[in-house]
C-alpha positions in Angstrom: 117.0 8.5 42.8 115.3 11.5 44.1 117.2 14.5 42.0 117.1 16.9 45.6 119.4 14.3 47.1 121.1 14.3 44.0 121.8 17.7 43.8 122.4 17.7 47.8 125.3 14.9 46.7 126.7 16.8 43.9 127.6 19.5 46.2 128.9 17.9 49.2 131.3 15.7 46.2 132.7 18.9 44.4 132.7 21.3 47.5 135.3 18.7 49.3 137.5 19.9 52.2 139.5 22.0 50.4 137.2 24.4 49.4 135.8 24.2 52.8 139.2 25.0 54.1 140.8 26.2 50.8 138.3 28.8 50.2 138.9 30.9 52.9 142.3 30.4 53.6 142.7 32.0 49.7 140.8 34.6 50.5 142.5 35.3 54.1 145.5 36.1 51.9 145.1 37.6 49.3 141.2 39.1 48.2 137.7 38.2 47.8 138.1 37.4 44.3 136.1 33.8 44.4 133.0 35.4 45.5 132.4 35.6 42.0 132.7 31.9 41.6 129.1 31.5 43.1 127.7 34.0 40.4 129.6 32.4 37.5 127.9 29.2 39.0 124.4 30.5 37.8 124.9 31.8 34.2 127.3 28.6 33.3 124.4 26.1 34.4 122.1 26.9 31.5 124.9 26.3 29.2 126.4 23.0 30.4 122.7 21.5 30.9 121.9 22.7 27.5 125.4 21.1 25.8 126.2 18.5 27.0 122.8 16.3 29.3 121.0 15.4 26.0 123.7 13.7 24.3 123.9 12.0 27.7 120.3 10.9 28.0 120.0 10.5 23.9 122.8 8.2 24.2 121.7 5.9 27.3 125.2 6.2 28.7 126.4 5.1 32.3 129.9 7.1 31.7 130.0 10.5 29.6 133.1 9.2 27.8 130.7 6.8 26.0 130.1 10.0 24.1 133.4 9.5 23.1 133.4 6.6 22.0 131.0 6.8 19.3 132.1 10.5 18.5 136.2 9.4 18.2 135.8 5.7 18.5 137.4 3.2 21.2 140.5 4.4 21.5 139.5 7.8 22.3 137.2 6.6 24.6 140.5 4.9 26.6 142.2 7.6 26.4 140.2 10.2 27.4 139.0 7.6 30.2 142.2 7.5 31.4 142.7 11.0 31.9 139.8 10.8 33.9 141.2 8.2 36.3 144.7 10.6 36.4 143.1 13.7 37.0 140.5 12.2 40.1 143.1 10.5 41.8 144.8 13.9 42.4 141.9 15.3 43.1 141.3 12.4 45.4 144.3 13.6 47.2 143.8 16.6 47.6 140.5 15.9 49.4 142.7 13.4 51.8 144.8 15.9 52.5 142.9 18.9 53.9 141.0 17.2 56.6 144.4 15.6 57.5 146.0 18.4 57.5 143.0 20.4 60.0 143.0 17.0 62.4 146.8 17.6 62.4 146.8 21.3 63.5 143.6 20.4 65.4 145.2 17.5 67.3 148.9 17.6 67.2 148.7 14.0 65.5 151.6 13.5 62.8 149.9 14.3 59.3 150.8 11.3 57.5 148.9 9.0 60.2 145.6 11.2 60.2 146.1 10.7 56.1 145.6 7.1 56.6 142.8 7.3 59.1 140.9 9.7 56.7 141.5 7.5 53.6 140.8 4.1 55.4 137.5 5.5 56.9 135.9 6.8 53.5 137.2 3.5 51.1 135.4 1.1 54.0 131.9 2.6 53.4 132.3 3.1 50.1 133.3 -0.3 49.2 130.3 -1.7 51.4 127.5 0.7 50.0 128.6 1.8 46.3 126.4 4.7 44.5 123.1 4.5 47.0 125.7 5.0 50.1 127.5 7.9 48.5 124.5 9.6 47.5 122.8 9.2 51.1 125.8 9.7 53.1 126.6 13.0 51.1 123.2 14.5 52.0 123.6 14.0 55.4 127.3 15.5 55.2 125.9 18.2 52.5 123.6 19.4 56.1 126.9 19.5 58.2 128.4 21.3 56.0 126.2 24.5 55.4 125.5 24.1 59.3 128.9 24.3 60.1 129.2 27.4 57.5 127.1 29.3 59.3 127.8 28.6 62.5 131.4 30.0 62.1 129.7 33.0 59.9 128.2 33.8 62.9 130.6 33.8 66.0 133.3 35.9 63.3 130.5 38.6 63.3 130.0 38.6 67.2 134.1 37.9 67.8 135.3 41.0 65.4 134.4 44.3 66.5 131.3 45.9 65.3 130.2 43.0 63.2 129.5 43.1 59.7 130.0 46.7 59.3 133.4 46.1 61.2 134.6 43.3 59.0 134.4 45.1 55.9 135.3 48.9 57.2 138.4 46.5 58.4 139.6 44.8 54.6 138.7 47.7 52.7 141.6 49.6 54.4 143.7 47.0 54.4 142.8 46.6 50.0 140.9 43.0 50.3 137.9 44.8 48.7 140.1 45.9 45.4 139.5 43.5 42.8 137.2 45.0 40.4 140.0 45.8 37.9 138.6 44.9 34.5 142.7 44.3 33.7 143.8 40.8 33.2 147.3 40.3 35.3 148.2 36.9 34.9 150.3 37.2 38.4 147.5 37.7 40.8 143.9 37.1 41.4 140.8 39.4 40.0 137.4 39.0 40.0 137.6 39.0 36.6 140.4 36.3 36.7 138.0 34.4 38.7 135.0 34.6 36.7 136.8 33.7 33.3 138.9 30.5 34.5 135.8 29.0 36.8 133.1 29.5 33.6 135.1 27.7 31.8 136.0 25.3 35.0 132.1 24.4 35.5 131.9 23.3 32.1 134.7 20.2 32.8 133.1 19.8 36.5 129.7 19.6 35.8 129.1 19.3 32.1 131.4 16.0 31.8 133.2 15.0 34.4 132.0 11.9 35.7 131.8 12.3 39.3 128.8 14.6 38.8 127.3 13.0 35.7 127.1 9.8 37.2 124.7 11.2 39.5 122.7 13.6 37.5 122.2 10.5 35.5 120.8 8.2 38.5 117.7 10.5 38.2 114.4 9.4 36.8 114.7 11.6 33.4 115.9 14.9 31.9 113.7 16.9 34.5 115.4 15.7 37.3 118.8 16.3 35.5 117.9 20.2 35.3 116.4 20.6 38.3 119.5 19.1 40.6 121.7 21.3 38.2 120.3 24.5 39.1 119.1 24.1 42.6 123.3 22.9 43.3 124.4 26.4 41.5 122.4 28.6 43.4 123.4 26.9 46.7 127.4 27.1 45.0 126.2 31.0 45.4 125.1 30.6 49.1 127.7 28.4 50.7 130.7 30.3 47.9 129.2 33.9 49.6 129.6 32.1 53.0 133.0 30.9 53.0 134.2 33.9 51.2 132.4 35.4 54.1 134.7 33.3 56.3 137.7 34.1 55.1 137.5 38.2 55.6 135.9 37.4 58.9 139.0 35.8 59.9 140.8 37.9 58.3 139.4 41.0 60.1 139.4 39.2 63.5 143.4 37.9 63.5 143.3 41.8 62.4 142.0 42.8 65.4 143.5 40.3 67.8 146.9 39.6 66.2 148.0 38.7 69.7 145.5 34.9 69.0 147.3 34.5 65.8 150.3 31.8 65.6 153.6 32.5 63.3 152.8 29.1 61.7 149.0 30.1 60.7 149.3 30.0 56.5 146.2 30.5 54.9 145.2 26.6 54.6 145.6 26.5 58.4 143.4 29.7 59.8 140.2 28.3 59.5 141.1 24.9 61.6 142.9 27.1 63.6 140.3 29.1 64.5 138.4 26.6 65.1 139.9 24.8 67.4 141.6 27.7 69.7 138.4 30.6 69.8 135.5 28.5 69.5 133.8 26.2 72.3 134.6 22.9 73.0 132.2 20.6 71.9 131.2 23.4 68.7 134.6 23.1 67.8 133.7 19.4 67.1 131.1 19.7 65.5 132.8 22.2 62.8 135.6 19.6 62.3 133.5 17.3 61.8 132.2 19.1 59.0 135.3 19.5 57.6 136.0 15.9 57.2 132.1 15.5 56.4 133.0 17.7 52.9 136.4 15.5 52.9 134.6 12.5 52.9 131.8 13.0 51.0 134.0 13.8 48.2 136.3 11.3 48.6 133.5 8.2 48.4 132.5 9.9 45.5 135.6 10.1 43.4 136.8 6.8 44.4 132.8 5.7 42.9 132.7 7.4 40.2 137.1 5.9 38.9 135.9 2.3 39.5 132.7 2.6 37.6 134.6 4.2 34.6 137.3 1.2 34.6 134.9 -0.8 34.4 132.7 0.9 31.8 135.2 2.3 29.7 138.0 -0.2 29.9 137.3 -3.6 31.4 133.5 -4.2 29.7 134.6 -2.8 26.1 137.6 -5.2 26.1 135.6 -8.6 27.2 135.3 -11.7 24.6 132.8 -13.0 27.0 130.1 -11.0 29.2 129.9 -11.7 32.7 127.0 -11.2 35.1 126.9 -7.7 36.6 127.2 -9.3 41.0 130.6 -10.4 39.4 131.2 -6.7 38.1 129.7 -5.4 41.8 132.9 -7.6 43.3 135.1 -6.2 40.4 133.6 -2.5 41.9 134.3 -3.2 45.4 137.9 -4.6 45.0 138.6 -1.5 42.4 137.6 0.7 45.1 139.7 -0.8 47.9 142.7 -0.6 45.7 142.1 3.2 44.8 141.4 4.3 47.7 145.3 3.2 49.1 146.4 5.0 46.0 144.7 8.7 46.7 146.7 7.8 50.3 150.0 7.9 48.1 148.9 10.9 46.3 147.7 12.3 49.7 151.3 12.2 51.2 152.5 13.7 47.6 149.9 16.5 47.7 151.5 17.0 51.6 155.3 18.5 50.2 153.7 20.7 47.5 151.6 23.2 50.6 148.6 25.2 49.3 145.1 23.2 48.9 144.4 25.2 46.2 147.7 25.7 43.9 147.8 22.0 44.6 144.5 21.7 43.2 145.8 23.8 40.3 149.0 22.3 39.3 147.7 18.6 38.9 144.5 18.5 38.0 144.7 21.4 35.2 146.9 18.8 33.4 144.3 16.4 32.9 141.2 18.6 32.8 142.2 20.7 30.0 142.5 17.9 27.7 138.9 16.3 28.7 137.4 19.6 28.0 138.9 20.6 25.2 138.4 16.7 23.7 134.7 16.9 24.6 134.3 20.6 23.1 136.0 20.1 20.0 133.3 16.7 19.3 130.4 18.6 20.3 131.1 22.1 18.4 133.1 20.5 15.1 132.6 17.8 12.8 136.1 17.3 11.2 138.3 17.4 15.2 139.9 13.3 15.1 141.7 11.6 18.0 145.0 11.8 15.9 144.6 15.7 16.2 143.9 15.9 19.8 146.8 13.4 21.0 148.8 16.1 19.3 147.4 18.6 20.9 147.5 17.0 24.2 151.2 16.1 23.9 152.3 19.6 23.0 149.8 21.5 25.8 151.0 18.8 28.6 155.0 20.0 28.9 154.0 23.1 28.0 151.7 24.1 30.9 154.1 22.3 33.2 156.6 24.8 31.8 154.3 27.5 32.7 153.6 26.3 36.4 157.9 25.7 37.2 159.2 28.0 35.0 156.7 31.4 35.5 154.7 33.4 38.6 151.3 32.6 36.4 148.9 32.4 38.6 147.9 28.8 38.9 143.6 29.9 38.3 144.9 30.7 34.4 146.5 26.7 34.6 143.2 24.8 33.5 142.3 27.3 30.9 146.1 27.4 29.6 145.9 23.8 29.4 142.3 24.0 27.5 143.5 26.7 24.9 146.7 24.7 23.8 144.8 21.7 23.8 142.2 23.1 21.2 144.3 25.5 19.6 146.6 22.8 17.9 144.1 19.9 17.7 141.8 21.4 15.1 143.9 22.8 12.9 146.1 19.5 13.0 142.9 17.3 12.7 141.6 19.1 9.3 145.2 17.7 8.2 144.8 14.2 9.2 141.0 14.5 8.6 139.6 12.0 5.9 136.5 11.9 6.5 133.8 14.1 8.7 132.3 12.6 12.0 128.1 12.3 11.8 126.8 15.1 12.4 124.4 13.8 15.0 127.1 13.6 17.6 127.6 17.3 17.1 125.5 20.1 18.2 124.4 21.2 14.7 122.6 17.3 14.6 122.1 16.4 18.2 118.4 15.9 17.7 119.0 13.0 15.2 119.5 10.9 18.0 116.1 10.8 19.3 115.4 9.2 16.0 118.5 6.5 16.2 118.0 5.5 19.2 
C-alpha cells in the first residue's frame, strides 16, 4: 500500500468519533490541556519508530505479538494477544457509542437503535472488503473528518462576537487557559499531565497496537513505515489543535448566547447539539456524516485487526495441519461478523458509563498498560520473563480498578498507573524466577543481530 494512504488510514482509525466529539466536549467542560497531545505526537514519533519498528521488519511479522512469541514464548504471545482482543473490543464499544449518541441527539432516535444501525453498517463492508477496503475507505473518511473540523472551526469564528479574539478573551476570563502549571495534581487535568500520559500512550497506540502496526506493515519498506508515522504525527498536531479550538469556540458561543443552550447539553453532546441547531440543514448533515466517518473508520480497523490477531496468534499456532489461505480469509470474515456483534453489546454497556473519554480511560487502561509493559520490559531487559509479568498483571489490574472506583483521581492517569504498577512488580519478580537470560538479539542492545539471522 502507498505510505500516504496508510498514514491517512492510521489517523482516521485512531481519531475516532470518540475524539471528534470527546476532545471538544472535554475542552468545553474543563480546559485546553488537550492541545499538547498534538505537540507530544510529533516528539513521540521518533521514539516509537526507533524502538519498535525495526523488530517488526527484521522478524517479518504479521502481528506485533509475534515478537512477544519469540521473546517470551508461545504462552506470552497468547496472553498479550488475548489482552489486545479485550482492549480493542472495549475500544470498539466506545467507537460505536460515540456516533450513536450523536445520531440520537440529532434525530431523537433511541440510542440503542442508533448503536445497532452504526454497528451493522461498518461490520458489513469490513466483512466484504478486508484490509484493502478498510484502508481506502479510511482515506475518504479522513478527508470528511478533517473537512468537518475545519467547517465547524470557521463557523464558530463567525458566530462568536469578535471572532478569534472574542473566543480567547472569554475562555481566558473563565479560566479555560489556566493549564500551564508544572505542579502535578492527580485530581484535575493539566497540560503537564496530558504531556506525560499521552507520551506513554503513543507508545501503546503507535508502537505495539496491532490496529496501527498492521497498517504500517502493509507499506513496501521501512522507509514507508517511517514516512507514514511522521506524517500522521503532524496531522495529529493540526487536527487536535482544531478540535481543541472547537471546544473553546463552543464554550465561548454558549457563554455569549446562553439562551441557545439546553439543560441536557453535556460535554459529549455539545458538538452534535451545535451542529444540528446552529448550522444550516445540509451542512449539518455533512458534519454528522463526518462523525459517522470517524466512527466507521475506527470500527472497521479495530474489527479487522482483532480478527487478524485471533487467526495469526491463536488459531494458526494451535493447528496441527496447515490450511490454505482462502480458508483463513473465510474464517476472518466470519470472525469479523461475530466481533461486530460483540462490539454492539459492549457499546450498550458503555452507554451506562457516560462520558466518552472517561469510559475509554476506565476500560482500556486495564489492558493497554500490561500490554505495553510486556513490550518495554522485553525490549529493554534480558531478565524479565513471562511469570514475572503475569504476577505484575495480577497486581496491576485490581489495583487500577480500586483507583478508578475508590478515588477521585482523574481518568488521564489510569493507563500510566496500570503500566507503572505492572512493570514495577514484574521486573523484580522476574529476577526471582529467571533461570536464564533472553537472547540479546531480541532486546534493544542486540537488535542488529537479527539482520544476520533472518
